[in-house]
C-alpha positions in Angstrom: -25.2 -66.7 -29.3 -28.0 -65.6 -26.9 -27.2 -65.5 -23.2 -28.1 -68.7 -21.3 -31.2 -68.7 -19.1 -32.1 -71.5 -16.6 -35.8 -70.9 -17.0 -36.0 -71.5 -20.7 -32.9 -73.3 -22.0 -32.7 -77.0 -22.1 -29.7 -78.7 -20.4 -28.5 -79.9 -23.8 -27.9 -76.4 -25.0 -25.8 -75.5 -22.0 -23.9 -78.8 -22.3 -23.1 -78.5 -25.9 -22.6 -74.8 -26.4 -21.7 -73.5 -22.9 -18.5 -73.3 -20.9 -18.0 -73.6 -17.1 -18.0 -69.8 -16.7 -21.4 -69.6 -18.4 -22.8 -71.9 -15.8 -21.1 -70.1 -13.0 -22.5 -66.8 -14.2 -26.0 -68.2 -14.2 -25.7 -69.6 -10.7 -24.2 -66.3 -9.5 -27.3 -64.4 -10.7 -29.7 -66.6 -8.7 -30.9 -65.3 -5.3 -30.9 -69.0 -4.3 -31.3 -72.4 -6.1 -34.6 -73.3 -7.5 -35.6 -76.8 -8.7 -35.2 -76.0 -12.5 -31.8 -74.4 -12.0 -30.6 -77.3 -9.8 -31.7 -79.9 -12.3 -30.1 -78.1 -15.3 -26.9 -77.5 -13.4 -26.7 -81.0 -12.2 -27.2 -82.6 -15.6 -24.6 -80.2 -17.1 -22.0 -80.9 -14.5 -22.5 -84.7 -14.9 -22.1 -84.4 -18.6 -19.0 -82.3 -18.4 -17.5 -84.6 -15.8 -18.0 -87.6 -18.0 -16.4 -85.7 -20.9 -13.5 -84.7 -18.8 -13.0 -88.3 -17.6 -12.8 -89.3 -21.3 -9.8 -87.0 -21.8 -7.9 -87.0 -18.5 -4.8 -85.5 -20.1 -6.7 -82.3 -20.7 -5.6 -81.0 -17.3 -6.9 -77.5 -18.1 -10.4 -78.8 -18.6 -10.3 -81.0 -15.5 -9.0 -78.1 -13.4 -11.6 -75.8 -14.8 -14.5 -78.1 -14.0 -13.2 -78.9 -10.5 -12.9 -75.2 -9.9 -16.5 -74.6 -11.2 -18.0 -77.2 -8.8 -16.3 -75.6 -5.8 -17.1 -72.0 -6.7 -20.8 -72.8 -7.2 -21.0 -74.1 -3.7 -19.3 -71.0 -2.4 -21.5 -68.6 -4.3 -24.7 -70.5 -3.2 -24.0 -71.5 0.4 -26.3 -74.1 2.0 -27.6 -71.7 4.7 -29.3 -69.7 1.9 -31.2 -72.6 0.3 -34.7 -74.1 0.5 -34.4 -77.2 2.6 -37.1 -78.9 0.4 -34.6 -79.0 -2.5 -31.9 -81.1 -0.7 -29.2 -78.9 -2.1 -26.8 -80.5 0.3 -27.4 -83.9 -1.4 -26.6 -82.4 -4.8 -23.4 -80.8 -3.4 -22.4 -84.2 -2.0 -22.8 -85.7 -5.5 -20.8 -82.9 -7.1 -18.1 -83.3 -4.5 -17.9 -87.0 -5.4 -17.4 -85.9 -9.0 -14.6 -83.6 -7.9 -12.9 -86.6 -6.1 -13.2 -88.7 -9.3 -11.8 -85.9 -11.4 -8.9 -85.4 -9.0 -8.1 -89.1 -9.0 -8.2 -89.2 -12.8 -6.0 -86.2 -13.2 -3.5 -87.6 -10.7 -3.4 -90.9 -12.6 -2.8 -89.1 -15.8 0.2 -87.6 -13.9 1.8 -84.2 -13.4 -1.3 -82.1 -12.9 0.4 -81.1 -9.6 3.8 -80.6 -11.2 4.1 -76.9 -10.6 7.3 -76.5 -12.7 5.5 -78.1 -15.7 2.5 -75.9 -15.3 4.6 -72.7 -14.9 6.2 -73.5 -18.2 2.9 -73.4 -20.1 1.8 -70.6 -22.3 0.8 -67.3 -20.6 1.8 -68.5 -17.1 5.0 -66.4 -16.8 3.0 -63.2 -17.9 0.2 -64.1 -15.4 2.7 -64.6 -12.6 4.4 -61.2 -13.2 1.1 -59.3 -13.4 -0.2 -60.9 -10.1 3.1 -60.4 -8.3 3.1 -56.7 -9.2 -0.5 -56.3 -8.0 0.3 -57.8 -4.6 -2.5 -58.9 -2.2 -5.1 -56.7 -3.8 -5.2 -58.9 -6.9 -6.3 -58.1 -10.4 -9.8 -58.2 -11.9 -10.5 -61.0 -14.3 -11.6 -58.6 -16.9 -8.4 -56.7 -16.6 -6.4 -59.9 -16.9 -8.2 -60.8 -20.1 -7.1 -57.6 -21.7 -3.6 -57.5 -20.4 -2.9 -61.1 -21.5 -4.8 -60.7 -24.8 -6.8 -63.9 -24.2 -10.4 -64.9 -24.9 -12.7 -65.4 -21.9 -12.7 -69.1 -22.5 -8.9 -69.4 -22.8 -8.3 -67.2 -19.7 -10.7 -69.4 -17.8 -8.6 -72.5 -18.7 -5.3 -70.8 -17.8 -6.7 -69.6 -14.4 -8.2 -73.1 -13.6 -4.9 -74.8 -14.3 -3.0 -72.3 -12.1 -5.6 -72.6 -9.4 -5.4 -76.4 -9.4 -1.6 -76.1 -8.9 -2.1 -73.7 -5.9 -0.5 -70.8 -7.7 -3.5 -68.4 -7.6 -6.5 -67.7 -5.5 -9.8 -66.3 -6.7 -12.4 -64.3 -4.8 -15.4 -62.0 -5.4 -15.4 -58.4 -4.3 -18.6 -56.6 -5.0 -19.3 -57.2 -8.7 -15.7 -57.9 -9.5 -14.0 -61.3 -9.7 -10.4 -60.9 -8.4 -7.4 -63.1 -8.9 -4.3 -62.9 -6.7 -1.0 -64.8 -6.4 -0.9 -67.8 -4.0 1.6 -70.5 -3.0 5.0 -70.0 -4.7 3.8 -67.1 -6.7 2.8 -65.1 -3.7 6.5 -65.0 -2.6 8.4 -62.9 -5.1 12.1 -63.7 -5.3 14.3 -61.4 -3.3 16.0 -58.8 -5.4 19.5 -59.8 -6.3 22.3 -58.0 -4.6 25.4 -57.6 -6.8 28.6 -58.6 -5.0 31.1 -55.9 -4.3 34.1 -56.0 -6.5 37.3 -57.3 -4.9 40.2 -54.9 -5.2 42.9 -56.3 -7.4 45.4 -55.8 -4.6 43.7 -58.4 -2.4 43.1 -61.1 -5.0 45.2 -64.1 -4.1 47.8 -65.0 -6.8 47.8 -68.7 -5.8 45.1 -71.0 -4.4 45.3 -71.8 -0.7 46.3 -75.3 0.4 43.6 -77.8 -0.5 41.7 -75.5 -2.9 43.2 -76.9 -6.0 42.0 -80.4 -5.1 38.4 -79.2 -4.4 38.3 -77.4 -7.7 39.6 -80.4 -9.7 
């Protein structure tokens, strides 16, 4: 499939064939929003939001779209935009979509259930990789290879982990980095094996009261 292009592609192609990361890559390449790009992005986000609302149990999809809307606003801050385009108005609309998506995901339950999310496929491996990397994080491209996932599947896994507060994403130069956050940022303390008790000091009979507590 040819790479998407705001200037020539119709919104329907991006809606039907594209994924959230395709739209984000387009927005990232813009020096700033233009009218055509803003219209295509807005129509695509609205379509994907309505699709996500139709399937609220797809928490990966909901989290991915919520993450996309937020990341687009970070990569294209308002102070860089043409005031004639009312980019702030579009962002308010998108933020409203985020609110609706969050409410829908909450009602479909457990999208914030960290234990349930950590039990999903690839989460354990992702956690260990990020914990080993520490605060520096790991490049998304490297994660894709180490986990053996497609770009689309990795995007879903990261969106779900991000929605649960387990990872943080940032851009450094041309790289997109992922680092552990929340409970994942705190690696469990290494276990300390108890010292063996010499046989000579092991009591032969329980002290008074111990037998009742053990019963």
